[in-house]
C-alpha positions, 0 to 999 in steps of 0.5 A: 593398510592402504585404507588407513593411509587413505583415511589419514590423508583425507583427514589431513586435507580436511583439517588444513582446509582453509577459507577464501573470503572477501568483498565485492564492490563497483567504483568502491561502492558495495555490490551485493549478490555477486556470484563467486565460484572457484573454477574446477571445484564444486564450491562457491558463494553469493556475496551478501547485502554488504558485499561480503562472501566466504568459501569454506573448506578449500584445500591448499593449492592454486585456483582460478576464482571467478566473479560474475554479476549481470550487467558487469564484466566478469573478473577472473583472478589466480590465487594461492591457497595456503594454510592461512585464511585467503582474502580476495576482493573484487571491483567489478566494472559495469558492462556497456549494454546499450551504451556502446560508442558509435560514430555513424549517425552524426559522423562523430564518436558518441555514446549510443544513448547520447546520439540523436540518431538511432544506431544499432551496434553488433560486436564480433561476439555477435558474429561468433554466435553463428560463424559465417564466411562473409559479412553477407551471411553474418547479418542474417540474425540482425532484426529488420536486415535480411540477406536476399539471394537473387539467383539459384545458380550463382547465389549472389545477393544483396542486403534488405533493410526494412523491406527495401532492396539492396541498391537502397542500402549503402555499405561503408567500411570505416565510414567510407562508401566502399561497397556500392552499386555493382560491387554490392553483389560481391563486395561483402565477401572476403572481409575477415570477421576477425578484424571487425571492431563492430558493425553499426546499422542505421535504418532509414535515410541518411542521404543528408550525410552520406548522399546517394544510395543511403535511402533505405539505410546504411551499414558501417563496418568498423575495423579494429585499431591495430592497438586493439587487435591481437598480436596474432589470430587464426580462425578456421572452420569446415562444414559437412558440405566441404566448405573451408574458411580461414582467417589469419592476421597479426599486428606489428610495430613498425619503428616508433611511428606506425602500427600495422594490422594485417589480415587475410581471408581464404574461402574455398568450396569445390564439391557440387551437390544437387540434393533437389534433383534439378541437375543444378548445383544447390551451392555455387562453387567458390574460390576466394582470397582477400588480403587486408592491411591497415596502418596507424601512424603516430603524430604529434597531439594524437592527430589521426592518420591511418591508411587501409587497403584490401585486394579481392579475388574470387572465382565462382560458378554454378550451373548444370552438374556436368559443367566445367570451364571448357563450356564457359560462355557456350550454349551446350551446358549451362553455367554461370561463371564469374571472375571478380577482381577488386582493389580498395584503398581508404584513409583519414588524415587530421590536418596539422592545424588548431581546428578539428579538420579531417580529410577522408578518402576512398577508392575502389576498382572493380573488374568483373568478367562473367558469363551467364549461360552464353551471355557475357557480362564484362564490367568495370566500376571505379568509385573515388570519394573524398571529403573534408569535415570541420568539427567546431564546438561552441557553447551549446552548439556542435557544428559539423561542416563538410565538402565532398566529391564523388567520382563515379566511373562505370562501363559494361558490354550491355546496351545500358552503356553504349559509352562509358559513364563518368560523373563527378558529384560534388557536395556540401553539407552542414549539421548542428547538434543544439543542446538545450539541457541535459534532457533535450537535444535538437539536431538539424542538417542538410546536404546539397549535391550537384549531379549534371544528369539530374541538376541540384538535389537537396536533402534536409533532416532533423532529429530531436532527442529527449532523454528523461532519465540516464537509461532511457532516450526518446528520438524522433528523426525525419529527413529525405533521401535520394538515389541517382539512376543506377545501372540496371545490371544491379539486378541479377535477373537482367544478366541471366539472359532469361529475360530481355531488358527494357528501359521504358523512359529516361529515368529520373532520380528517386526521392524519399521522405522518412519519419522514424520514432525510436525509444531505447531503455535499460530496465534493472530488476531486483533479481539482477536482470537487465533488459535493454528495449529498443523499439522503432516505427517508421514511415517512408514515402517514395516518388520517382521510384525506379522499379523492375517490372517482372509481371507485365511480360515473363520474357522482359524486365521493364524499368521505369519510374513508378507513376504513383507512390511507393510506401514502406511502413512498420514497427520493430522491437529488439530485446537485449537481455542478461538474465543472469551471469550465465544466460544472455538473449537478443530477440527481435521482431519486425512487422512491415508493409512495403508496397507500390501504387500505380494507376490506382492499383496497390501491389506488394513488393516482390520478395519482401516479407511481412514479418521477421523474427530473429534471436541469438540466445547464449548460455555460458557454463563457466565451470566447464568453459562451455558456451551454447549459442542458439541462433535463428530467424523466421520470415513471414510470406512473401510474394515471388516472381512467377512466369505466368498464370500456368506456372505451378510454383507457389505465388507466396512463400511459406513462413520459413525459418533457419536455425543454428546451434553451436558449442564453444569450449574456451578452457584452453589458453589462447584456444577456442574450439567450436562446432555445431549444426546450421539449418537445423530444420533442413529448410530449402525452398524447393519444399512444397514446389514441383521445382524451383528453377523453371525449365532446368532441363532446357536452359537455353530454351531450345525446346520452347515455342514462342508466339508472334509476340515472343511469349512462350506457349504451352506445348506438350513438352512445355505444359506450363508455358515457361522459359528458363528462369533461376530468379524464383529464390527466397531462401538458400538451397543449402540444407542441414550441415555440421561445422567444426572450427578452431580459434587461436589468438595471442593478445 
């Protein structure tokens, strides 16, 4: 009897199953070969050459129907299938692959394909492919950009762009120079990734617009406008090592004139691990909190007015496994303990006049209380910045005039600053973008800065853009950059107490001369694949390069201007591919040569790789709401800082790679569940080396014998004539680990 009833029920459903049909278009033009399917059912169709599709034998009920096509935004609709034929049409919008709006290159909002300056753009989706607790680590899968760990003990580092070290990279938040100088080491932590709208990167000098420190390139972290942010969001994950990261935030409307965006980041790691057996922590212990607010004010005629601020506190330490705070600053147990307090304020205000005049400002106060073994380092850095820009459009000329002033204050307890260092640097700049026709554009710009320590500094630039088709652009950029003398304490090795710092002469400002060729194009195939190609070649020539010399003496770091030249050159290629509606890939590679020539002798720069590869591959299974992300990087050999001819560690790092995999499920309303494995290959720099930290068993050099010139000598207890030194580092000491996370947001 039950079998008869079941057969009757199945027959009844089949007899009353209906057809879903419709048409796929884009901007009212037929869009063929679009994938159409019903979520939760093994049913679907592909629209034909006329854009028509038909899904038959669909039982009555409520369904989510999805339309997807490479290069277009996926559409979802909820439909109810009754006993009548269901008609549903889709009007798909083209995605913005390689056509994002950028502002960094010219201080004006413009399509990436229209910008005369090449700018790379990375979205929050890119950051989610490999979740990290800070921006520093998030950039590890960007081609040509490498986060460099500078110390095995405290795990601080800087950002290398095209092989140039951190002091040559300027980091902006919403276009303002927030992170620079001393704060480069610590200021890239604590910015909630959930608040980031996009990250824009320029490789090559940008001093004509942004002044000192934008020599190697710049990174502009653009935070969300309150209206674009979710009403509430939370993102938290834990790792198998015991790391906990939490982002929380919300937006709120304050009366009729203001909107508030609030976010906070909390990171905690309190689990000492020593997998390489040297009695030193493999990962620095950290307790960090950061609070961010952004206010957007409504004004007449939609004039801009916004204020943003951030407060950051971090307590981090690394060292011998038995260290605790009672040993801080002593010489019994070695530890590097750093307390950092940091406040930031930035904003912009459009003047209430007919002309487009904008005032922007930023201020940072950075206070650092730290000890490196028994060597204290107490430092304060304050940077104030303000500028007026006047945007003036004429018939074929897009003009930008600007005046700016920068206030730098720095003081520490080292011999570098016997008195506090204060300086105000006024600047004036002008830029003219000349459009000859739809295909040809010329950009001319120059900047004048006056620094009382160095006098007048002039930095011109020129850019030419040729756009043969709407999907291709060729750019040629040339210009100069400069960097004023920076305090030597940007080099972590100067702080460990392992080496004496020698400043050999009165340092002169560095200058650079750069040329960059870039080609950007979209390719469309008949199968629906879209490939975005971004290729660049560059050459940069430095004079007066301020170079830390580790080689002359293993016990000293000697700072002086290079008596010769320094050159960085290379080529890079990025491929941004949408292979179908399910599969996307971003693959990049860089080959570069970074060297210095002095007294006729050319040497490769320490800790600079010859080649880099990065990738981020994503596959989306729409039926099961599951995404797989495979990300990674690979680095070629780089020269490492040895302590002498007897040092048994490798002079060159091997080719090494960090790879990660992640699964994300987004089938629940407002929720995303994700997890995976980081560092799949379990790569750490101790592999193939007898040790990583020199004299880890004697961090205060109590048992080291020195000769009359202060050099360590070989003894039975110290056969390699080494002193304690934690700067032999090129990759994280953190091995393979699991992670699991949860995201929740209300749009």
